[in-house]
Each structure stands twice: as C-alpha cells, then as structure tokens.
A tleap script that builds the chain and sets N, CA, C and O, in Angstrom:
source leaprc.protein.ff14SB
mol = sequence {
  NMET VAL LEU ARG PHE GLU ASP VAL SER PRO
  ALA ASN GLN ILE ALA ARG LEU THR ARG PRO
  ILE LEU VAL SER HIE GLY LYS LYS ASP GLY
  ARG ILE PRO TYR SER GLN PHE TYR LEU LEU
  LYS LYS ALA ALA LYS LEU ALA THR ILE ALA
  MET GLU ALA ASP LEU ARG CGLY
}
set mol.1.N position { 0.841 -1.178 0.000 }
set mol.1.CA position { 0.000 0.000 0.000 }
set mol.1.C position { 0.886 1.241 0.000 }
set mol.1.O position { 1.779 1.376 0.837 }
set mol.2.N position { 0.642 2.113 -0.911 }
set mol.2.CA position { 1.403 3.345 -1.028 }
set mol.2.C position { 0.578 4.488 -0.455 }
set mol.2.O position { -0.557 4.716 -0.872 }
set mol.3.N position { 1.157 5.204 0.504 }
set mol.3.CA position { 0.480 6.360 1.077 }
set mol.3.C position { 0.883 7.615 0.315 }
set mol.3.O position { 2.052 7.817 -0.013 }
set mol.4.N position { -0.084 8.427 0.048 }
set mol.4.CA position { 0.177 9.708 -0.593 }
set mol.4.C position { 0.301 10.772 0.493 }
set mol.4.O position { -0.183 10.589 1.610 }
set mol.5.N position { 0.945 11.872 0.163 }
set mol.5.CA position { 1.078 12.975 1.101 }
set mol.5.C position { -0.289 13.409 1.623 }
set mol.5.O position { -0.445 13.690 2.811 }
set mol.6.N position { -1.261 13.463 0.744 }
set mol.6.CA position { -2.606 13.892 1.121 }
set mol.6.C position { -3.224 12.973 2.177 }
set mol.6.O position { -4.054 13.407 2.975 }
set mol.7.N position { -2.817 11.711 2.175 }
set mol.7.CA position { -3.366 10.741 3.123 }
set mol.7.C position { -2.849 10.944 4.541 }
set mol.7.O position { -3.520 10.573 5.505 }
set mol.8.N position { -1.679 11.520 4.675 }
set mol.8.CA position { -1.065 11.665 5.996 }
set mol.8.C position { -0.866 13.114 6.425 }
set mol.8.O position { -0.368 13.372 7.521 }
set mol.9.N position { -1.241 14.041 5.593 }
set mol.9.CA position { -1.070 15.455 5.897 }
set mol.9.C position { -1.884 15.861 7.122 }
set mol.9.O position { -3.087 15.603 7.169 }
set mol.10.N position { -1.251 16.493 8.119 }
set mol.10.CA position { -2.001 16.951 9.289 }
set mol.10.C position { -3.168 17.873 8.924 }
set mol.10.O position { -4.222 17.822 9.559 }
set mol.11.N position { -2.984 18.703 7.915 }
set mol.11.CA position { -4.063 19.608 7.503 }
set mol.11.C position { -5.269 18.828 6.983 }
set mol.11.O position { -6.406 19.267 7.150 }
set mol.12.N position { -5.032 17.681 6.359 }
set mol.12.CA position { -6.132 16.862 5.846 }
set mol.12.C position { -6.732 15.949 6.907 }
set mol.12.O position { -7.847 15.456 6.739 }
set mol.13.N position { -6.014 15.720 7.985 }
set mol.13.CA position { -6.486 14.820 9.044 }
set mol.13.C position { -7.050 15.562 10.255 }
set mol.13.O position { -7.558 14.923 11.177 }
set mol.14.N position { -6.973 16.875 10.275 }
set mol.14.CA position { -7.315 17.650 11.460 }
set mol.14.C position { -8.770 17.481 11.900 }
set mol.14.O position { -9.069 17.588 13.089 }
set mol.15.N position { -9.654 17.225 10.981 }
set mol.15.CA position { -11.071 17.056 11.331 }
set mol.15.C position { -11.301 15.826 12.210 }
set mol.15.O position { -12.349 15.712 12.846 }
set mol.16.N position { -10.349 14.918 12.252 }
set mol.16.CA position { -10.476 13.718 13.081 }
set mol.16.C position { -10.204 13.999 14.564 }
set mol.16.O position { -10.527 13.177 15.421 }
set mol.17.N position { -9.616 15.151 14.860 }
set mol.17.CA position { -9.275 15.481 16.243 }
set mol.17.C position { -10.527 15.747 17.072 }
set mol.17.O position { -11.548 16.207 16.561 }
set mol.18.N position { -10.421 15.449 18.345 }
set mol.18.CA position { -11.536 15.696 19.253 }
set mol.18.C position { -11.145 16.651 20.376 }
set mol.18.O position { -11.965 16.966 21.238 }
set mol.19.N position { -9.909 17.107 20.368 }
set mol.19.CA position { -9.410 18.019 21.397 }
set mol.19.C position { -8.754 19.231 20.734 }
set mol.19.O position { -8.330 19.154 19.581 }
set mol.20.N position { -8.672 20.341 21.455 }
set mol.20.CA position { -7.951 21.505 20.925 }
set mol.20.C position { -6.471 21.162 20.735 }
set mol.20.O position { -5.957 20.235 21.361 }
set mol.21.N position { -5.800 21.906 19.879 }
set mol.21.CA position { -4.381 21.661 19.649 }
set mol.21.C position { -3.557 22.927 19.877 }
set mol.21.O position { -4.069 24.042 19.783 }
set mol.22.N position { -2.279 22.736 20.178 }
set mol.22.CA position { -1.314 23.812 20.305 }
set mol.22.C position { -0.229 23.559 19.277 }
set mol.22.O position { 0.351 22.475 19.225 }
set mol.23.N position { 0.041 24.566 18.460 }
set mol.23.CA position { 1.071 24.448 17.436 }
set mol.23.C position { 2.145 25.492 17.715 }
set mol.23.O position { 1.845 26.675 17.874 }
set mol.24.N position { 3.388 25.051 17.774 }
set mol.24.CA position { 4.524 25.951 17.960 }
set mol.24.C position { 5.391 25.855 16.712 }
set mol.24.O position { 5.786 24.763 16.301 }
set mol.25.N position { 5.684 27.012 16.110 }
set mol.25.CA position { 6.440 26.997 14.864 }
set mol.25.C position { 7.226 28.286 14.727 }
set mol.25.O position { 6.827 29.325 15.254 }
set mol.26.N position { 8.335 28.221 14.026 }
set mol.26.CA position { 9.159 29.399 13.792 }
set mol.26.C position { 9.481 29.569 12.326 }
set mol.26.O position { 9.540 28.597 11.573 }
set mol.27.N position { 9.686 30.800 11.928 }
set mol.27.CA position { 9.993 31.096 10.534 }
set mol.27.C position { 11.339 30.520 10.094 }
set mol.27.O position { 11.572 30.324 8.901 }
set mol.28.N position { 12.220 30.249 11.052 }
set mol.28.CA position { 13.545 29.721 10.713 }
set mol.28.C position { 13.601 28.196 10.731 }
set mol.28.O position { 14.677 27.618 10.580 }
set mol.29.N position { 12.472 27.549 10.910 }
set mol.29.CA position { 12.426 26.085 10.906 }
set mol.29.C position { 12.817 25.592 9.515 }
set mol.29.O position { 12.162 25.926 8.528 }
set mol.30.N position { 13.877 24.804 9.438 }
set mol.30.CA position { 14.360 24.328 8.154 }
set mol.30.C position { 13.642 23.100 7.627 }
set mol.30.O position { 13.838 22.721 6.472 }
set mol.31.N position { 12.812 22.468 8.454 }
set mol.31.CA position { 12.153 21.229 8.036 }
set mol.31.C position { 10.738 21.453 7.518 }
set mol.31.O position { 10.320 20.832 6.541 }
set mol.32.N position { 10.018 22.328 8.168 }
set mol.32.CA position { 8.619 22.569 7.803 }
set mol.32.C position { 8.480 24.009 7.330 }
set mol.32.O position { 8.751 24.929 8.101 }
set mol.33.N position { 8.068 24.231 6.094 }
set mol.33.CA position { 7.890 25.609 5.624 }
set mol.33.C position { 6.858 26.352 6.487 }
set mol.33.O position { 5.852 25.785 6.913 }
set mol.34.N position { 7.136 27.615 6.723 }
set mol.34.CA position { 6.244 28.440 7.545 }
set mol.34.C position { 4.833 28.480 6.952 }
set mol.34.O position { 3.852 28.596 7.687 }
set mol.35.N position { 4.734 28.387 5.650 }
set mol.35.CA position { 3.430 28.418 4.986 }
set mol.35.C position { 2.534 27.252 5.418 }
set mol.35.O position { 1.309 27.349 5.349 }
set mol.36.N position { 3.152 26.149 5.866 }
set mol.36.CA position { 2.367 25.000 6.303 }
set mol.36.C position { 1.543 25.321 7.555 }
set mol.36.O position { 0.467 24.759 7.759 }
set mol.37.N position { 2.057 26.225 8.386 }
set mol.37.CA position { 1.300 26.650 9.559 }
set mol.37.C position { -0.038 27.248 9.136 }
set mol.37.O position { -1.081 26.939 9.712 }
set mol.38.N position { 0.011 28.098 8.132 }
set mol.38.CA position { -1.219 28.750 7.687 }
set mol.38.C position { -2.210 27.753 7.093 }
set mol.38.O position { -3.420 27.905 7.262 }
set mol.39.N position { -1.709 26.744 6.403 }
set mol.39.CA position { -2.600 25.700 5.879 }
set mol.39.C position { -3.271 24.938 7.021 }
set mol.39.O position { -4.461 24.631 6.957 }
set mol.40.N position { -2.503 24.639 8.059 }
set mol.40.CA position { -3.058 23.933 9.215 }
set mol.40.C position { -4.076 24.806 9.943 }
set mol.40.O position { -5.130 24.326 10.359 }
set mol.41.N position { -3.759 26.076 10.094 }
set mol.41.CA position { -4.668 27.012 10.764 }
set mol.41.C position { -5.992 27.122 10.005 }
set mol.41.O position { -7.063 27.124 10.612 }
set mol.42.N position { -5.915 27.210 8.697 }
set mol.42.CA position { -7.121 27.301 7.869 }
set mol.42.C position { -7.949 26.018 7.982 }
set mol.42.O position { -9.173 26.071 8.099 }
set mol.43.N position { -7.279 24.876 7.946 }
set mol.43.CA position { -7.983 23.597 8.057 }
set mol.43.C position { -8.639 23.447 9.425 }
set mol.43.O position { -9.750 22.925 9.522 }
set mol.44.N position { -7.968 23.899 10.481 }
set mol.44.CA position { -8.535 23.826 11.828 }
set mol.44.C position { -9.790 24.691 11.918 }
set mol.44.O position { -10.792 24.287 12.510 }
set mol.45.N position { -9.728 25.863 11.337 }
set mol.45.CA position { -10.891 26.759 11.364 }
set mol.45.C position { -12.077 26.143 10.619 }
set mol.45.O position { -13.210 26.185 11.099 }
set mol.46.N position { -11.810 25.579 9.461 }
set mol.46.CA position { -12.882 24.949 8.677 }
set mol.46.C position { -13.488 23.754 9.404 }
set mol.46.O position { -14.680 23.478 9.268 }
set mol.47.N position { -12.663 23.047 10.176 }
set mol.47.CA position { -13.128 21.862 10.907 }
set mol.47.C position { -13.635 22.221 12.304 }
set mol.47.O position { -14.012 21.340 13.077 }
set mol.48.N position { -13.642 23.506 12.621 }
set mol.48.CA position { -14.033 24.019 13.946 }
set mol.48.C position { -13.264 23.346 15.082 }
set mol.48.O position { -13.836 22.983 16.110 }
set mol.49.N position { -11.961 23.188 14.875 }
set mol.49.CA position { -11.059 22.662 15.894 }
set mol.49.C position { -10.353 23.850 16.546 }
set mol.49.O position { -9.744 24.668 15.856 }
set mol.50.N position { -10.435 23.945 17.866 }
set mol.50.CA position { -9.748 25.033 18.574 }
set mol.50.C position { -8.240 24.846 18.442 }
set mol.50.O position { -7.706 23.767 18.698 }
set mol.51.N position { -7.567 25.921 18.036 }
set mol.51.CA position { -6.126 25.844 17.832 }
set mol.51.C position { -5.465 27.076 18.426 }
set mol.51.O position { -5.856 28.206 18.134 }
set mol.52.N position { -4.463 26.848 19.258 }
set mol.52.CA position { -3.662 27.933 19.795 }
set mol.52.C position { -2.293 27.840 19.167 }
set mol.52.O position { -1.760 26.745 18.989 }
set mol.53.N position { -1.716 28.989 18.829 }
set mol.53.CA position { -0.447 28.982 18.130 }
set mol.53.C position { 0.616 29.762 18.900 }
set mol.53.O position { 0.349 30.814 19.481 }
set mol.54.N position { 1.829 29.210 18.884 }
set mol.54.CA position { 3.007 29.869 19.434 }
set mol.54.C position { 3.943 30.077 18.248 }
set mol.54.O position { 4.652 29.158 17.838 }
set mol.55.N position { 3.941 31.291 17.698 }
set mol.55.CA position { 4.737 31.570 16.515 }
set mol.55.C position { 5.980 32.347 16.900 }
set mol.55.O position { 5.925 33.313 17.661 }
set mol.56.N position { 7.084 31.910 16.363 }
set mol.56.CA position { 8.374 32.554 16.658 }
set mol.56.C position { 8.956 33.118 15.370 }
set mol.56.O position { 8.859 32.494 14.314 }
set mol.57.N position { 9.552 34.284 15.458 }
set mol.57.CA position { 10.142 34.955 14.306 }
set mol.57.C position { 11.315 34.272 13.794 }
set mol.57.O position { 11.919 34.725 12.822 }
savepdb mol mol.pdb
quit
C-alpha cells in the first residue's frame, strides 16, 4: 500500500481530532515551511477545531 502525502497530511487529518491543539512553529524552521502553519490554521478553522499557536520569528 502506497500512502500519498494527502493521506497523511495533518491539515487533511485535522477534522479527526476531538481536542484543541497547540502548534509551535518558527519562521527559521528548516524542516517545515512556515506556509504550512497557515494551511493547518485554515484547516482547523474549517473543521471548527480550537487551535492555539506559538509563533516565533
């Protein structure tokens, strides 16, 4: 079985959550693009999942 990125993406799986989440991210993170935070935030809002963010410059 081959998994696609869409199958495991946190932004695509966020609706499955039953608890609020806390996301901490920084603009200098070399592994995860900062833009991914915004995708996750948008997905959380659409799924009505409470999300608190700790963003670092």
